[in-house]
Structure formats: C-alpha cells, structure tokens
N, C-alpha and C positions, 0 to 999 in steps of 0.2 A: 267904659269898661270897668267893672268892679275888680279891685285888687284882691286876690285870694288871701285869707287870713292865715297867719303862721301860728302853729301850736306852741305851747309853752316849751315842750320838748325840743321842737326845732330851734326856738330861739336860744335855749340853754345850750344845745349841742352845736349851735352855729349853722344849722341846716336852714335852707330857705332864705338865707340872707342875699340880697342883691347888691351888685356893685353899682358904680355910677352909671354904667351903660344900661342898666336895667336887667342884665342877665344875672343868672345865679352865680354868686361868688364861689370860686373853686381854685384848687391848685392847678397849675400848668403842667404838672408832672406827677408820676407816681414815685414814691419812695421805694428805692430798691436796696434793701439791706443785704449786706454780704457778711460772711462769717467774721471777717476781720473788723467789721464795723462795730460789733458789740462784744464786750468783755465781761462776763459774769463771774463773779467771785464771792466768797463769804469772808467777811471781816468781823472778827470777834463774835462769830455766830449770827451775824446779820447779813442777808443777802444784799450784794452790791452790784450795780450795772454801770458800766462805763462806756460811753460812745466815743467813737473815732472823731478826729477833728472834722472830717468830711461831714459827718452826720450832724455834729454841733453847728457847723457853718450853715447847713440847711435849715436847722431848726431856728437859728438866730435870724436868718433871712425871713423866715415865715412870721417871726414876731416883730419884725422891723416896724410895721405899722400898727401894732397892737397897742391900745391905750385903755387904761382903766382910770375911770374918773367919776367924780360926783360933782355936778355942776349946780351948786346952790339948791340941791334937792330936786332939781327939775330933770325931766327927760329930754334928751336931745336925739334927733333922728340919725340913723347910721349914715346916710348920705351927707348930711350937714357936717357931721363929725369928720368924715372922710375927707370932704373937700377942704375943711379948715386945716386938717393936719398936713395935707399936700401943699397948702399955701404958706406954711411956716418957713 
C-alpha cells in the first residue's frame, strides 16, 4: 500500500505526522482556557500576555519531547528520531 504524500504546509505546521504506532500524532486533550489563565496588559506601550502556571505546565509538557537538530546536514526520519529520544 502506497503511503500518502504530505504537503509542505502539513510538514511545516505539524499536520499529517504519524506516531510510532502509525496513527496521526495528536493531542490527547483540548486546551480549555479560562479567564484567569490569561492576563493581558500593556507595558511601556507594548502589549504583553502572561499565562497562568497551569497553562505553562501544559505547554512545557507538550514541548517535552520536542527536539531541534541538524545531524551532519542529513535528514533523519521522525520515527527514528522519536525512538532514539525515547531510548535516552
């Protein structure tokens, strides 16, 4: 069976990426923002947004397995990289 091609837009935005089980990678929950989770203000004329500790924890948890790398100028497959990071 031929694997469907992923568009550049999907690669760039993270869409169409599959996990090690072959299913599309996705979040296990929806992010439910409450009024107290976001504090918007203006500091010296510049808009500023501050998130609650709950939201920061969720965002950090999502970035836990995020890796940015350049491996000797070569491409490395997502599944290979994912498996190597899990084995660290």
